[in-house]
Structure formats: C-alpha cells, structure tokens
C-alpha positions in Angstrom: -16.6 51.0 -22.6 -14.1 51.4 -19.7 -10.4 50.4 -20.1 -8.2 50.1 -17.1 -4.6 51.0 -17.9 -2.1 48.9 -16.1 1.6 49.7 -16.2 4.4 51.2 -14.3 4.8 54.7 -12.8 8.0 54.8 -14.8 5.7 54.9 -17.9 3.6 57.8 -16.5 3.9 59.9 -19.7 3.0 56.9 -21.9 0.1 56.1 -19.6 -1.3 59.6 -19.8 -0.9 59.8 -23.6 -2.6 56.4 -23.9 -5.5 57.6 -21.7 -5.8 60.7 -23.9 -5.9 58.6 -27.1 -8.6 56.3 -25.5 -10.7 59.4 -24.7 -10.4 60.6 -28.2 -11.7 57.2 -29.4 -14.7 57.5 -27.1 -13.5 55.1 -24.5 -13.3 55.9 -20.7 -9.8 55.1 -19.3 -8.9 54.5 -15.7 -5.5 56.1 -15.6 -3.8 55.3 -12.2 -1.4 58.1 -12.7 -4.1 60.8 -13.1 -5.4 62.3 -9.8 -8.6 63.3 -11.7 -9.3 59.7 -12.6 -8.5 57.9 -9.4 -10.3 58.3 -6.1 -7.1 58.5 -4.1 -4.2 60.9 -4.2 -1.4 60.3 -6.6 1.5 58.2 -5.0 4.3 57.9 -7.4 7.3 55.8 -6.0 9.5 58.9 -5.6 7.2 60.1 -2.9 8.1 57.1 -0.9 11.7 56.5 -1.7 12.6 54.0 1.1 12.7 50.7 -0.9 12.3 47.5 0.9 15.5 46.1 2.3 15.3 42.9 4.2 18.3 44.0 6.2 16.3 47.0 7.5 12.7 46.0 7.3 10.2 43.3 8.1 8.1 43.0 5.0 4.8 42.6 6.9 5.5 45.9 8.6 7.0 47.7 5.6 4.0 47.1 3.3 1.6 48.4 5.9 3.8 51.4 6.8 2.2 53.7 4.1 -1.6 53.9 4.5 -1.9 55.5 1.0 -0.7 52.2 -0.5 -3.8 50.3 0.8 -6.2 53.1 -0.4 -4.5 53.0 -3.8 -4.8 49.3 -4.3 -8.4 49.2 -3.0 -9.2 52.0 -5.5 -7.6 50.0 -8.3 -9.4 46.8 -7.3 -12.7 48.7 -7.5 -11.8 50.0 -10.9 -10.8 46.6 -12.1 -14.2 45.2 -11.1 -16.0 47.9 -13.1 -13.8 47.9 -16.2 -14.5 46.1 -19.4 -11.0 45.6 -20.4 -7.4 46.1 -19.3 -4.5 47.4 -21.4 -1.2 46.2 -19.9 1.5 48.5 -21.2 4.8 46.7 -20.9 7.5 46.8 -19.8 6.3 47.0 -16.3 6.6 45.3 -13.0 4.7 43.1 -10.6 1.9 45.5 -9.7 1.0 46.2 -13.3 0.9 42.4 -14.1 -1.0 41.6 -10.8 -3.7 44.1 -11.7 -3.9 42.8 -15.3 -4.2 39.2 -14.4 -6.6 39.9 -11.5 -8.9 41.5 -14.2 -8.4 38.5 -16.5 -9.5 36.3 -13.7 -12.6 38.3 -13.2 -13.4 37.6 -17.0 -12.3 41.0 -18.3 -10.6 41.3 -21.6 -6.8 41.8 -21.6 -4.5 43.3 -24.3 -0.8 43.4 -23.8 0.8 46.3 -25.4 4.5 47.0 -26.2 7.9 45.2 -25.9 9.5 43.4 -23.0 12.8 44.4 -21.8 15.8 42.7 -23.3 16.0 39.2 -22.0 12.5 39.3 -20.6 9.5 37.2 -21.3 6.3 36.4 -19.6 4.6 33.3 -21.0 1.3 34.1 -19.2 0.9 37.1 -21.7 -0.3 34.3 -24.0 -3.5 34.4 -21.9 -4.4 37.7 -23.2 -7.0 38.3 -25.8 -4.5 40.3 -27.9 -0.8 41.1 -27.9 0.2 44.1 -30.0 3.5 46.0 -30.6 2.3 49.6 -30.4 0.0 51.9 -28.4 -1.8 52.8 -31.7 -2.7 49.2 -32.4 -4.0 48.9 -28.8 -6.2 51.9 -29.2 -7.6 50.4 -32.5 -8.2 47.1 -30.7 -10.1 48.8 -27.8 -12.2 50.8 -30.2 -13.1 47.6 -32.2 -14.1 45.8 -29.0 -16.2 48.8 -28.0 -17.9 48.7 -31.4 -18.6 45.0 -31.0 -19.9 45.3 -27.5 -21.8 48.5 -27.4 
C-alpha cells in the first residue's frame, strides 16, 4: 500500500516521523519533504522567501517565476495518481488540502490527522474516510486498510 503524506513544510519533522512509522508498518509513504522519496529537488519555502505581495507582483507571473514549483506539483500529482490513500496531517495550508482533496476526487481514501489551529475548522474534512486525533491512530488506520486491501 502507498500512502501520500499531505501537510505543510512547517510540519517537516512530523511528516518525516510519520513516513518512518509507515515504513515500519510495511507501508510505502510518499514524503514530499524527503528528497529520496520525491523525483524533484527539495524546495522548502525558506529557499524562496519572497512571499507573494500584490503591491509588488502580478500573481500570474509570480507563480510561474520558480520553475521548481511546477516540477514539484507535477511530481506530487503523479504520486497522488499512484497512491492508495492520503494522510492529511493538520494543521496545514492550501497546498496540503488541495493535494488531499484532489486525491479524494480520484477515488483515493483520505484520513485527516491531528488538530486544527484555534478557531479553525474545515467542514470538508467530513468527506474523509476517517478523522483521528493522533499520528499513531493514523498509522493503525493505514495498517488496517492495508490488511483489508492486500
């Protein structure tokens, strides 16, 4: 079974620990933070610190200004097509949610893992196959799905 881990670069340590735990459970993770997993180079946000500012940028030009971004999102899309499930580690932002719900639209299983930020809520999380509080619960869920399917 292949599990795509969707989250934020801010959760890098958690994502890597989650990937390690999946491997220990006999599950193959796609860890976007791990250069050994992804087909493109690692591109954490701090490598491109110039945040979008409508006073300085045109979005159509800004989003195309870093070729590595296109390569990364295409590699992610390919991984989403080949995974069996997605683990959305929250809290995270738009990109993590976009990947997770793209996969859900492809018919992949989705588990939402963790706690939202204070004041946050995302009702579309209710579309997920499971919502759990801890990474350990998510690993157990993934292992259970793997046993059912394989």
